[in-house]
Every structure is written in C-alpha cells, then in structure tokens.
Backbone atoms as SQL, in Angstrom:
CREATE TABLE atoms (id INTEGER PRIMARY KEY, chain TEXT, resi INTEGER, resn TEXT, atom TEXT, x REAL, y REAL, z REAL);
INSERT INTO atoms VALUES
  (1, 'A', 1, 'MET', 'N', 31.768, -77.977, 108.052),
  (2, 'A', 1, 'MET', 'CA', 32.504, -78.178, 106.842),
  (3, 'A', 1, 'MET', 'C', 33.930, -78.009, 107.022),
  (4, 'A', 2, 'THR', 'N', 34.849, -78.742, 106.700),
  (5, 'A', 2, 'THR', 'CA', 36.343, -78.372, 106.601),
  (6, 'A', 2, 'THR', 'C', 36.787, -77.387, 105.625),
  (7, 'A', 3, 'VAL', 'N', 37.788, -76.723, 105.919),
  (8, 'A', 3, 'VAL', 'CA', 38.338, -75.786, 104.905),
  (9, 'A', 3, 'VAL', 'C', 39.800, -76.350, 104.597),
  (10, 'A', 4, 'ASN', 'N', 40.036, -76.391, 103.110),
  (11, 'A', 4, 'ASN', 'CA', 41.373, -76.771, 102.676),
  (12, 'A', 4, 'ASN', 'C', 41.965, -75.357, 101.998),
  (13, 'A', 5, 'ALA', 'N', 43.052, -74.975, 102.816),
  (14, 'A', 5, 'ALA', 'CA', 43.524, -73.530, 102.434),
  (15, 'A', 5, 'ALA', 'C', 45.174, -73.920, 102.240),
  (16, 'A', 6, 'ILE', 'N', 45.728, -73.182, 101.460),
  (17, 'A', 6, 'ILE', 'CA', 47.204, -73.353, 101.325),
  (18, 'A', 6, 'ILE', 'C', 48.083, -72.523, 102.256),
  (19, 'A', 7, 'GLY', 'N', 47.334, -71.764, 103.149),
  (20, 'A', 7, 'GLY', 'CA', 47.884, -70.944, 104.097),
  (21, 'A', 7, 'GLY', 'C', 47.054, -71.120, 105.506),
  (22, 'A', 8, 'ALA', 'N', 47.550, -70.316, 106.446),
  (23, 'A', 8, 'ALA', 'CA', 46.798, -70.356, 107.781),
  (24, 'A', 8, 'ALA', 'C', 45.430, -69.636, 107.549),
  (25, 'A', 9, 'TYR', 'N', 44.271, -70.282, 108.165),
  (26, 'A', 9, 'TYR', 'CA', 42.890, -69.712, 107.838),
  (27, 'A', 9, 'TYR', 'C', 42.520, -69.151, 109.096),
  (28, 'A', 10, 'GLU', 'N', 42.792, -67.787, 109.479),
  (29, 'A', 10, 'GLU', 'CA', 42.753, -67.194, 110.781),
  (30, 'A', 10, 'GLU', 'C', 41.474, -66.352, 111.099),
  (31, 'A', 11, 'PHE', 'N', 40.429, -66.783, 110.334),
  (32, 'A', 11, 'PHE', 'CA', 39.221, -65.847, 110.687),
  (33, 'A', 11, 'PHE', 'C', 38.080, -66.879, 110.598),
  (34, 'A', 12, 'ALA', 'N', 36.932, -66.431, 111.356),
  (35, 'A', 12, 'ALA', 'CA', 35.682, -67.170, 111.551),
  (36, 'A', 12, 'ALA', 'C', 34.900, -67.068, 110.114),
  (37, 'A', 13, 'PRO', 'N', 34.544, -68.150, 109.609),
  (38, 'A', 13, 'PRO', 'CA', 33.606, -67.939, 108.415),
  (39, 'A', 13, 'PRO', 'C', 32.482, -67.226, 108.619),
  (40, 'A', 14, 'LEU', 'N', 31.855, -66.548, 107.791),
  (41, 'A', 14, 'LEU', 'CA', 30.700, -65.770, 107.917),
  (42, 'A', 14, 'LEU', 'C', 29.403, -66.749, 107.925),
  (43, 'A', 15, 'ASP', 'N', 29.495, -68.050, 107.347),
  (44, 'A', 15, 'ASP', 'CA', 28.322, -68.833, 107.319),
  (45, 'A', 15, 'ASP', 'C', 28.092, -69.755, 108.396),
  (46, 'A', 16, 'ARG', 'N', 28.809, -69.485, 109.476),
  (47, 'A', 16, 'ARG', 'CA', 28.622, -70.239, 110.635),
  (48, 'A', 16, 'ARG', 'C', 27.173, -70.117, 111.202),
  (49, 'A', 17, 'GLU', 'N', 26.678, -71.232, 111.939),
  (50, 'A', 17, 'GLU', 'CA', 25.232, -71.269, 112.351),
  (51, 'A', 17, 'GLU', 'C', 24.951, -70.009, 113.088),
  (52, 'A', 18, 'ALA', 'N', 25.822, -69.622, 114.098),
  (53, 'A', 18, 'ALA', 'CA', 25.388, -68.492, 115.055),
  (54, 'A', 18, 'ALA', 'C', 25.071, -67.304, 114.178),
  (55, 'A', 19, 'ASN', 'N', 25.441, -67.044, 112.821),
  (56, 'A', 19, 'ASN', 'CA', 25.037, -65.845, 112.155),
  (57, 'A', 19, 'ASN', 'C', 23.734, -66.157, 111.530),
  (58, 'A', 20, 'PHE', 'N', 22.904, -67.196, 111.697),
  (59, 'A', 20, 'PHE', 'CA', 21.619, -67.385, 111.029),
  (60, 'A', 20, 'PHE', 'C', 20.528, -67.021, 111.904),
  (61, 'A', 21, 'HIS', 'N', 20.769, -66.363, 113.079),
  (62, 'A', 21, 'HIS', 'CA', 19.538, -65.984, 113.932),
  (63, 'A', 21, 'HIS', 'C', 18.531, -67.142, 114.159),
  (64, 'A', 22, 'GLY', 'N', 19.202, -68.295, 114.705),
  (65, 'A', 22, 'GLY', 'CA', 18.363, -69.404, 115.084),
  (66, 'A', 22, 'GLY', 'C', 18.114, -70.487, 114.003),
  (67, 'A', 23, 'ASN', 'N', 18.282, -69.901, 112.831),
  (68, 'A', 23, 'ASN', 'CA', 18.091, -70.806, 111.598),
  (69, 'A', 23, 'ASN', 'C', 19.360, -71.573, 111.194),
  (70, 'A', 24, 'ARG', 'N', 19.150, -72.724, 110.593),
  (71, 'A', 24, 'ARG', 'CA', 20.278, -73.602, 110.054),
  (72, 'A', 24, 'ARG', 'C', 20.170, -73.622, 108.393),
  (73, 'A', 25, 'LEU', 'N', 21.321, -73.523, 107.917),
  (74, 'A', 25, 'LEU', 'CA', 21.558, -73.529, 106.278),
  (75, 'A', 25, 'LEU', 'C', 21.484, -75.016, 105.924),
  (76, 'A', 26, 'LEU', 'N', 20.425, -75.405, 105.029),
  (77, 'A', 26, 'LEU', 'CA', 20.423, -76.646, 104.416),
  (78, 'A', 26, 'LEU', 'C', 20.651, -76.412, 102.796),
  (79, 'A', 27, 'TYR', 'N', 21.323, -77.333, 102.400),
  (80, 'A', 27, 'TYR', 'CA', 21.201, -77.473, 100.869),
  (81, 'A', 27, 'TYR', 'C', 20.437, -78.629, 100.295),
  (82, 'A', 28, 'LEU', 'N', 19.874, -78.428, 99.152),
  (83, 'A', 28, 'LEU', 'CA', 18.961, -79.416, 98.727),
  (84, 'A', 28, 'LEU', 'C', 19.298, -79.480, 97.091),
  (85, 'A', 29, 'GLY', 'N', 19.504, -80.634, 96.572),
  (86, 'A', 29, 'GLY', 'CA', 19.527, -81.073, 95.303),
  (87, 'A', 29, 'GLY', 'C', 18.697, -82.031, 94.753),
  (88, 'A', 30, 'TRP', 'N', 18.018, -81.801, 93.669),
  (89, 'A', 30, 'TRP', 'CA', 16.851, -82.656, 93.241),
  (90, 'A', 30, 'TRP', 'C', 17.483, -83.486, 91.954),
  (91, 'A', 31, 'ASP', 'N', 17.941, -84.637, 92.251),
  (92, 'A', 31, 'ASP', 'CA', 18.700, -85.459, 91.250),
  (93, 'A', 31, 'ASP', 'C', 17.711, -85.585, 89.837),
  (94, 'A', 32, 'ARG', 'N', 18.312, -85.505, 88.827),
  (95, 'A', 32, 'ARG', 'CA', 17.877, -85.713, 87.517),
  (96, 'A', 32, 'ARG', 'C', 17.101, -84.561, 86.962),
  (97, 'A', 33, 'HIS', 'N', 17.159, -83.463, 87.852),
  (98, 'A', 33, 'HIS', 'CA', 16.404, -82.042, 87.398),
  (99, 'A', 33, 'HIS', 'C', 17.205, -80.987, 87.371),
  (100, 'A', 34, 'LEU', 'N', 17.972, -80.940, 86.220),
  (101, 'A', 34, 'LEU', 'CA', 18.990, -79.993, 86.004),
  (102, 'A', 34, 'LEU', 'C', 18.761, -78.643, 85.560),
  (103, 'A', 35, 'MET', 'N', 17.259, -78.495, 85.660),
  (104, 'A', 35, 'MET', 'CA', 16.801, -77.067, 85.509),
  (105, 'A', 35, 'MET', 'C', 17.166, -76.326, 86.536),
  (106, 'A', 36, 'PHE', 'N', 17.585, -77.026, 87.765),
  (107, 'A', 36, 'PHE', 'CA', 18.063, -76.402, 89.020),
  (108, 'A', 36, 'PHE', 'C', 19.676, -76.675, 88.765),
  (109, 'A', 37, 'CYS', 'N', 20.525, -75.929, 88.429),
  (110, 'A', 37, 'CYS', 'CA', 21.892, -76.192, 88.036),
  (111, 'A', 37, 'CYS', 'C', 22.709, -76.534, 89.379),
  (112, 'A', 38, 'SER', 'N', 22.381, -76.159, 90.446),
  (113, 'A', 38, 'SER', 'CA', 23.061, -76.482, 91.610),
  (114, 'A', 38, 'SER', 'C', 21.991, -76.620, 92.973),
  (115, 'A', 39, 'PRO', 'N', 22.557, -76.960, 94.000),
  (116, 'A', 39, 'PRO', 'CA', 21.696, -77.280, 94.988),
  (117, 'A', 39, 'PRO', 'C', 21.166, -75.822, 95.598),
  (118, 'A', 40, 'LEU', 'N', 19.935, -75.961, 96.083),
  (119, 'A', 40, 'LEU', 'CA', 19.437, -74.798, 96.615),
  (120, 'A', 40, 'LEU', 'C', 19.798, -74.594, 97.955),
  (121, 'A', 41, 'ALA', 'N', 20.010, -73.419, 98.387),
  (122, 'A', 41, 'ALA', 'CA', 20.372, -73.095, 99.701),
  (123, 'A', 41, 'ALA', 'C', 19.288, -72.521, 100.447),
  (124, 'A', 42, 'MET', 'N', 18.785, -72.980, 101.744),
  (125, 'A', 42, 'MET', 'CA', 17.656, -72.671, 102.474),
  (126, 'A', 42, 'MET', 'C', 18.093, -72.347, 103.900),
  (127, 'A', 43, 'ALA', 'N', 17.693, -71.202, 104.528),
  (128, 'A', 43, 'ALA', 'CA', 17.787, -71.039, 105.921),
  (129, 'A', 43, 'ALA', 'C', 16.353, -71.605, 106.528),
  (130, 'A', 44, 'VAL', 'N', 16.539, -72.416, 107.324),
  (131, 'A', 44, 'VAL', 'CA', 15.267, -73.109, 107.970),
  (132, 'A', 44, 'VAL', 'C', 15.333, -73.089, 109.423),
  (133, 'A', 45, 'ASN', 'N', 14.208, -72.979, 110.119),
  (134, 'A', 45, 'ASN', 'CA', 14.089, -73.116, 111.556),
  (135, 'A', 45, 'ASN', 'C', 14.234, -74.536, 111.907),
  (136, 'A', 46, 'PRO', 'N', 15.183, -75.008, 112.779),
  (137, 'A', 46, 'PRO', 'CA', 15.457, -76.526, 113.105),
  (138, 'A', 46, 'PRO', 'C', 14.084, -76.977, 113.570),
  (139, 'A', 47, 'ALA', 'N', 13.130, -76.224, 114.273),
  (140, 'A', 47, 'ALA', 'CA', 12.074, -76.922, 114.842),
  (141, 'A', 47, 'ALA', 'C', 10.977, -77.141, 113.945),
  (142, 'A', 48, 'MET', 'N', 11.127, -76.758, 112.729),
  (143, 'A', 48, 'MET', 'CA', 10.047, -76.994, 111.750),
  (144, 'A', 48, 'MET', 'C', 10.005, -78.428, 111.448),
  (145, 'A', 49, 'GLY', 'N', 8.606, -79.028, 111.284),
  (146, 'A', 49, 'GLY', 'CA', 8.514, -80.414, 111.004),
  (147, 'A', 49, 'GLY', 'C', 9.060, -80.617, 109.694),
  (148, 'A', 50, 'PHE', 'N', 9.492, -81.842, 109.282),
  (149, 'A', 50, 'PHE', 'CA', 9.943, -82.182, 108.072),
  (150, 'A', 50, 'PHE', 'C', 8.905, -82.295, 107.026),
  (151, 'A', 51, 'ALA', 'N', 7.593, -82.685, 107.328),
  (152, 'A', 51, 'ALA', 'CA', 6.387, -82.539, 106.289),
  (153, 'A', 51, 'ALA', 'C', 6.163, -81.271, 106.192),
  (154, 'A', 52, 'GLU', 'N', 6.043, -80.375, 106.908),
  (155, 'A', 52, 'GLU', 'CA', 5.924, -78.832, 106.777),
  (156, 'A', 52, 'GLU', 'C', 7.240, -78.140, 105.894),
  (157, 'A', 53, 'PHE', 'N', 8.319, -78.572, 106.101),
  (158, 'A', 53, 'PHE', 'CA', 9.520, -78.218, 105.228),
  (159, 'A', 53, 'PHE', 'C', 9.142, -78.602, 103.812),
  (160, 'A', 54, 'CYS', 'N', 8.727, -79.927, 103.547),
  (161, 'A', 54, 'CYS', 'CA', 8.597, -80.284, 102.354),
  (162, 'A', 54, 'CYS', 'C', 7.628, -79.483, 101.435),
  (163, 'A', 55, 'GLU', 'N', 6.347, -79.180, 102.196),
  (164, 'A', 55, 'GLU', 'CA', 5.121, -78.709, 101.568),
  (165, 'A', 55, 'GLU', 'C', 5.269, -77.123, 101.538),
  (166, 'A', 56, 'GLN', 'N', 5.872, -76.356, 102.535),
  (167, 'A', 56, 'GLN', 'CA', 5.917, -75.115, 102.684),
  (168, 'A', 56, 'GLN', 'C', 7.240, -74.439, 102.289),
  (169, 'A', 57, 'VAL', 'N', 8.396, -75.269, 102.135),
  (170, 'A', 57, 'VAL', 'CA', 9.547, -74.556, 101.827),
  (171, 'A', 57, 'VAL', 'C', 9.990, -75.306, 100.515),
  (172, 'A', 58, 'LEU', 'N', 10.117, -76.616, 100.423),
  (173, 'A', 58, 'LEU', 'CA', 10.619, -77.446, 99.150),
  (174, 'A', 58, 'LEU', 'C', 9.709, -77.165, 97.917),
  (175, 'A', 59, 'ARG', 'N', 8.382, -77.605, 98.337),
  (176, 'A', 59, 'ARG', 'CA', 7.563, -77.471, 96.938),
  (177, 'A', 59, 'ARG', 'C', 7.347, -76.149, 96.489),
  (178, 'A', 60, 'PRO', 'N', 7.365, -74.920, 97.183),
  (179, 'A', 60, 'PRO', 'CA', 7.438, -73.617, 96.548),
  (180, 'A', 60, 'PRO', 'C', 8.736, -73.383, 95.994),
  (181, 'A', 61, 'ALA', 'N', 10.005, -73.731, 96.704),
  (182, 'A', 61, 'ALA', 'CA', 11.173, -73.503, 96.019),
  (183, 'A', 61, 'ALA', 'C', 11.294, -74.218, 94.427),
  (184, 'A', 62, 'LEU', 'N', 10.774, -75.323, 94.444),
  (185, 'A', 62, 'LEU', 'CA', 10.980, -76.186, 93.283),
  (186, 'A', 62, 'LEU', 'C', 9.725, -75.855, 92.145),
  (187, 'A', 63, 'ALA', 'N', 8.828, -75.107, 92.458),
  (188, 'A', 63, 'ALA', 'CA', 7.541, -74.859, 91.713),
  (189, 'A', 63, 'ALA', 'C', 7.920, -74.585, 90.282),
  (190, 'A', 64, 'ALA', 'N', 8.924, -73.998, 89.997),
  (191, 'A', 64, 'ALA', 'CA', 9.134, -73.641, 88.563),
  (192, 'A', 64, 'ALA', 'C', 9.365, -74.821, 87.611),
  (193, 'A', 65, 'HIS', 'N', 9.613, -75.924, 88.147),
  (194, 'A', 65, 'HIS', 'CA', 9.753, -77.235, 87.403),
  (195, 'A', 65, 'HIS', 'C', 8.361, -77.927, 87.297),
  (196, 'A', 66, 'PRO', 'N', 7.935, -78.220, 86.077),
  (197, 'A', 66, 'PRO', 'CA', 6.688, -78.937, 85.836),
  (198, 'A', 66, 'PRO', 'C', 6.570, -80.382, 86.542),
  (199, 'A', 67, 'ASP', 'N', 7.552, -80.854, 86.990),
  (200, 'A', 67, 'ASP', 'CA', 7.386, -82.135, 87.723),
  (201, 'A', 67, 'ASP', 'C', 7.003, -82.014, 89.177),
  (202, 'A', 68, 'THR', 'N', 7.204, -80.731, 89.558),
  (203, 'A', 68, 'THR', 'CA', 6.981, -80.506, 91.087),
  (204, 'A', 68, 'THR', 'C', 5.607, -80.884, 91.559),
  (205, 'A', 69, 'ALA', 'N', 4.731, -80.718, 90.872),
  (206, 'A', 69, 'ALA', 'CA', 3.200, -80.882, 91.328),
  (207, 'A', 69, 'ALA', 'C', 3.061, -82.330, 91.597),
  (208, 'A', 70, 'ARG', 'N', 3.806, -83.351, 90.899),
  (209, 'A', 70, 'ARG', 'CA', 3.444, -84.734, 91.074),
  (210, 'A', 70, 'ARG', 'C', 4.511, -85.238, 92.026),
  (211, 'A', 71, 'VAL', 'N', 5.377, -84.582, 92.747),
  (212, 'A', 71, 'VAL', 'CA', 6.235, -85.192, 93.733),
  (213, 'A', 71, 'VAL', 'C', 5.548, -85.551, 94.992),
  (214, 'A', 72, 'ASP', 'N', 5.903, -86.839, 95.316),
  (215, 'A', 72, 'ASP', 'CA', 5.286, -87.470, 96.543),
  (216, 'A', 72, 'ASP', 'C', 6.374, -87.580, 97.350),
  (217, 'A', 73, 'PHE', 'N', 6.785, -86.593, 98.239),
  (218, 'A', 73, 'PHE', 'CA', 7.894, -86.503, 99.155),
  (219, 'A', 73, 'PHE', 'C', 7.989, -87.869, 99.986),
  (220, 'A', 74, 'THR', 'N', 6.940, -88.395, 100.361),
  (221, 'A', 74, 'THR', 'CA', 6.839, -89.661, 101.312),
  (222, 'A', 74, 'THR', 'C', 7.460, -90.688, 100.461),
  (223, 'A', 75, 'ALA', 'N', 7.306, -90.924, 99.090),
  (224, 'A', 75, 'ALA', 'CA', 7.861, -91.990, 98.367),
  (225, 'A', 75, 'ALA', 'C', 8.925, -91.649, 97.738),
  (226, 'A', 76, 'SER', 'N', 9.635, -90.542, 98.006),
  (227, 'A', 76, 'SER', 'CA', 10.856, -90.303, 97.454),
  (228, 'A', 76, 'SER', 'C', 12.117, -90.977, 98.125),
  (229, 'A', 77, 'VAL', 'N', 13.214, -90.900, 97.425),
  (230, 'A', 77, 'VAL', 'CA', 14.235, -91.514, 97.990),
  (231, 'A', 77, 'VAL', 'C', 15.250, -90.300, 98.490),
  (232, 'A', 78, 'TRP', 'N', 15.624, -90.276, 99.531),
  (233, 'A', 78, 'TRP', 'CA', 16.631, -89.262, 100.167),
  (234, 'A', 78, 'TRP', 'C', 17.983, -89.737, 100.451),
  (235, 'A', 79, 'LEU', 'N', 18.785, -88.660, 100.323),
  (236, 'A', 79, 'LEU', 'CA', 20.195, -88.818, 100.678),
  (237, 'A', 79, 'LEU', 'C', 20.474, -87.824, 101.641),
  (238, 'A', 80, 'LEU', 'N', 21.396, -88.002, 102.665),
  (239, 'A', 80, 'LEU', 'CA', 21.681, -86.858, 103.563),
  (240, 'A', 80, 'LEU', 'C', 23.282, -87.245, 103.531),
  (241, 'A', 81, 'ASN', 'N', 23.806, -86.126, 103.121),
  (242, 'A', 81, 'ASN', 'CA', 25.370, -86.067, 102.994),
  (243, 'A', 81, 'ASN', 'C', 25.793, -87.424, 102.167),
  (244, 'A', 82, 'ASP', 'N', 25.203, -87.541, 101.075),
  (245, 'A', 82, 'ASP', 'CA', 25.637, -88.795, 100.219),
  (246, 'A', 82, 'ASP', 'C', 25.426, -90.158, 100.774),
  (247, 'A', 83, 'GLU', 'N', 24.585, -90.359, 102.001),
  (248, 'A', 83, 'GLU', 'CA', 24.321, -91.497, 102.569),
  (249, 'A', 83, 'GLU', 'C', 22.659, -91.693, 102.437),
  (250, 'A', 84, 'PRO', 'N', 22.302, -92.990, 102.119),
  (251, 'A', 84, 'PRO', 'CA', 20.819, -93.246, 102.136),
  (252, 'A', 84, 'PRO', 'C', 20.275, -92.690, 103.453),
  (253, 'A', 85, 'TRP', 'N', 19.000, -92.253, 103.532),
  (254, 'A', 85, 'TRP', 'CA', 18.525, -91.652, 104.702),
  (255, 'A', 85, 'TRP', 'C', 16.928, -91.612, 104.513),
  (256, 'A', 86, 'VAL', 'N', 16.343, -92.076, 105.729),
  (257, 'A', 86, 'VAL', 'CA', 14.791, -91.940, 105.714),
  (258, 'A', 86, 'VAL', 'C', 14.425, -91.182, 106.538),
  (259, 'A', 87, 'PRO', 'N', 13.626, -89.880, 106.235),
  (260, 'A', 87, 'PRO', 'CA', 13.238, -88.966, 107.081),
  (261, 'A', 87, 'PRO', 'C', 12.015, -89.418, 107.800),
  (262, 'A', 88, 'ASP', 'N', 11.646, -88.739, 109.158),
  (263, 'A', 88, 'ASP', 'CA', 10.715, -89.046, 109.826),
  (264, 'A', 88, 'ASP', 'C', 9.821, -87.746, 109.685),
  (265, 'A', 89, 'PHE', 'N', 8.639, -87.950, 108.828),
  (266, 'A', 89, 'PHE', 'CA', 7.885, -86.760, 108.436),
  (267, 'A', 89, 'PHE', 'C', 7.092, -86.058, 109.648),
  (268, 'A', 90, 'THR', 'N', 7.228, -86.771, 110.737),
  (269, 'A', 90, 'THR', 'CA', 6.423, -86.419, 111.698),
  (270, 'A', 90, 'THR', 'C', 7.261, -85.598, 112.850),
  (271, 'A', 91, 'ALA', 'N', 8.455, -85.556, 112.587),
  (272, 'A', 91, 'ALA', 'CA', 9.418, -85.087, 113.458),
  (273, 'A', 91, 'ALA', 'C', 10.084, -83.786, 112.845),
  (274, 'A', 92, 'SER', 'N', 10.676, -82.928, 113.771),
  (275, 'A', 92, 'SER', 'CA', 11.367, -81.641, 113.197),
  (276, 'A', 92, 'SER', 'C', 12.586, -82.010, 112.703),
  (277, 'A', 93, 'LEU', 'N', 12.977, -80.938, 111.885),
  (278, 'A', 93, 'LEU', 'CA', 14.226, -81.032, 111.216),
  (279, 'A', 93, 'LEU', 'C', 15.455, -81.443, 112.078),
  (280, 'A', 94, 'ASP', 'N', 15.523, -80.842, 113.497),
  (281, 'A', 94, 'ASP', 'CA', 16.432, -81.182, 114.367),
  (282, 'A', 94, 'ASP', 'C', 16.438, -82.631, 114.868),
  (283, 'A', 95, 'ALA', 'N', 15.046, -83.035, 115.043),
  (284, 'A', 95, 'ALA', 'CA', 14.952, -84.487, 115.496),
  (285, 'A', 95, 'ALA', 'C', 15.329, -85.330, 114.420),
  (286, 'A', 96, 'ASN', 'N', 15.259, -85.113, 113.189),
  (287, 'A', 96, 'ASN', 'CA', 15.734, -85.867, 111.944),
  (288, 'A', 96, 'ASN', 'C', 17.175, -85.761, 111.860),
  (289, 'A', 97, 'GLY', 'N', 17.995, -85.128, 112.634),
  (290, 'A', 97, 'GLY', 'CA', 19.372, -85.021, 112.548),
  (291, 'A', 97, 'GLY', 'C', 19.928, -84.092, 111.654),
  (292, 'A', 98, 'LEU', 'N', 19.054, -83.330, 111.196),
  (293, 'A', 98, 'LEU', 'CA', 19.618, -82.193, 110.112),
  (294, 'A', 98, 'LEU', 'C', 20.349, -81.170, 110.779),
  (295, 'A', 99, 'ARG', 'N', 21.529, -80.942, 110.436),
  (296, 'A', 99, 'ARG', 'CA', 22.310, -80.076, 111.046),
  (297, 'A', 99, 'ARG', 'C', 22.845, -78.832, 109.983),
  (298, 'A', 100, 'HIS', 'N', 23.439, -77.774, 110.452),
  (299, 'A', 100, 'HIS', 'CA', 23.875, -76.718, 109.794),
  (300, 'A', 100, 'HIS', 'C', 24.851, -77.159, 108.711),
  (301, 'A', 101, 'LYS', 'N', 24.266, -76.661, 107.458),
  (302, 'A', 101, 'LYS', 'CA', 24.988, -77.095, 106.065),
  (303, 'A', 101, 'LYS', 'C', 25.085, -78.428, 105.666),
  (304, 'A', 102, 'ASP', 'N', 24.058, -79.266, 106.137),
  (305, 'A', 102, 'ASP', 'CA', 23.926, -80.418, 105.697),
  (306, 'A', 102, 'ASP', 'C', 23.328, -80.361, 104.104),
  (307, 'A', 103, 'MET', 'N', 23.560, -81.505, 103.379),
  (308, 'A', 103, 'MET', 'CA', 23.316, -81.554, 102.141),
  (309, 'A', 103, 'MET', 'C', 22.287, -82.740, 101.941),
  (310, 'A', 104, 'LEU', 'N', 21.041, -82.221, 101.454),
  (311, 'A', 104, 'LEU', 'CA', 19.853, -83.349, 101.169),
  (312, 'A', 104, 'LEU', 'C', 19.880, -83.469, 99.630),
  (313, 'A', 105, 'ARG', 'N', 19.743, -84.797, 99.228),
  (314, 'A', 105, 'ARG', 'CA', 19.454, -85.071, 97.796),
  (315, 'A', 105, 'ARG', 'C', 18.074, -85.846, 97.720),
  (316, 'A', 106, 'LEU', 'N', 17.319, -85.129, 96.835),
  (317, 'A', 106, 'LEU', 'CA', 15.819, -85.864, 96.654),
  (318, 'A', 106, 'LEU', 'C', 15.995, -86.443, 95.347),
  (319, 'A', 107, 'GLN', 'N', 15.495, -87.686, 95.401),
  (320, 'A', 107, 'GLN', 'CA', 15.536, -88.634, 94.026),
  (321, 'A', 107, 'GLN', 'C', 13.900, -89.148, 93.942),
  (322, 'A', 108, 'THR', 'N', 13.270, -88.751, 92.857),
  (323, 'A', 108, 'THR', 'CA', 12.004, -89.024, 92.715),
  (324, 'A', 108, 'THR', 'C', 11.684, -90.170, 91.424),
  (325, 'A', 109, 'PRO', 'N', 11.819, -91.279, 91.725),
  (326, 'A', 109, 'PRO', 'CA', 11.610, -92.369, 90.707),
  (327, 'A', 109, 'PRO', 'C', 10.336, -91.959, 89.797),
  (328, 'A', 110, 'GLY', 'N', 10.605, -92.182, 88.578),
  (329, 'A', 110, 'GLY', 'CA', 9.452, -92.039, 87.813),
  (330, 'A', 110, 'GLY', 'C', 9.282, -90.435, 87.271),
  (331, 'A', 111, 'LEU', 'N', 9.893, -89.506, 87.890),
  (332, 'A', 111, 'LEU', 'CA', 9.934, -88.015, 87.485),
  (333, 'A', 111, 'LEU', 'C', 11.555, -87.764, 87.101),
  (334, 'A', 112, 'ASN', 'N', 11.652, -87.771, 85.831),
  (335, 'A', 112, 'ASN', 'CA', 13.067, -87.797, 85.374),
  (336, 'A', 112, 'ASN', 'C', 13.346, -86.559, 84.473),
  (337, 'A', 113, 'GLY', 'N', 12.843, -85.360, 84.858),
  (338, 'A', 113, 'GLY', 'CA', 13.128, -84.114, 84.242),
  (339, 'A', 113, 'GLY', 'C', 12.257, -84.005, 83.089),
  (340, 'A', 114, 'LEU', 'N', 12.537, -82.711, 82.407),
  (341, 'A', 114, 'LEU', 'CA', 11.832, -82.477, 81.217),
  (342, 'A', 114, 'LEU', 'C', 11.932, -83.354, 80.073),
  (343, 'A', 115, 'GLY', 'N', 10.882, -84.064, 79.724),
  (344, 'A', 115, 'GLY', 'CA', 10.976, -84.941, 78.661),
  (345, 'A', 115, 'GLY', 'C', 11.919, -86.129, 78.853),
  (346, 'A', 116, 'ASN', 'N', 12.187, -86.451, 80.178),
  (347, 'A', 116, 'ASN', 'CA', 13.120, -87.513, 80.599),
  (348, 'A', 116, 'ASN', 'C', 14.597, -87.140, 80.228),
  (349, 'A', 117, 'SER', 'N', 14.769, -85.862, 80.071),
  (350, 'A', 117, 'SER', 'CA', 16.233, -85.409, 79.647),
  (351, 'A', 117, 'SER', 'C', 16.963, -85.027, 80.880),
  (352, 'A', 118, 'ALA', 'N', 16.439, -85.252, 82.054),
  (353, 'A', 118, 'ALA', 'CA', 17.187, -84.898, 83.209),
  (354, 'A', 118, 'ALA', 'C', 17.455, -83.339, 83.210),
  (355, 'A', 119, 'SER', 'N', 16.515, -82.568, 82.646),
  (356, 'A', 119, 'SER', 'CA', 16.645, -81.145, 82.981),
  (357, 'A', 119, 'SER', 'C', 15.379, -80.718, 83.850);
C-alpha cells in the first residue's frame, strides 16, 4: 500500500507483514450490508484454505447479521482490490493470490441487508 505524505516518510510502518508473526492482514467488506460500517480486518494464516477461511473466519465474523446464515460463499460474487475475482475454494489463501493488506469485497445477490435497506 502506498503512502501519500506531505513530507519525507522516514520510518517503517507498523502494519507491515513481518509484524504479523506469519499471518497476513486481509480486509473484507460485505456490499449492501452496512450493519458493518467499514471493512473487517483479519489476521489470517496464508496456508489456510479458502473454504476454511469462509466457514471458520468469515461466517463467525459476520454472524451478527441475520443474512449470514443464508450466505452461500461459493455462489457469491467476489472482488479483490476492486477487480472481479473468482476464488478457488480448494486452494490456500496464498495459492489464491491473496497478499498482505488485500481488500476482498463480498456480494451476495438476493441478500440485500436488513429489510432490503442495505443495512
């Protein structure tokens, strides 16, 4: 991630991958579900399988929203850093090309928030 600064930026950022003890920081936003006002930040093991990530990390993290139980991650639309992306659910996060501080967006057609209000 680049830094825009008005002066010299002469120190190492504290959120670099080396400081996460083998984990990577991933961000996830769930489009049209504004009960979560900003993307979630998660430190994840890059060797974790994508299906495992969805069921053991994402589903519990999103569980407060009533739509969560009906999410089919395999039928969802995914964006990686604002580009269309199709994950391989049988591969690891690393093999799927997910890097430190990448942004995933989850779109779940038919699940449009609380009362279709995008909340």
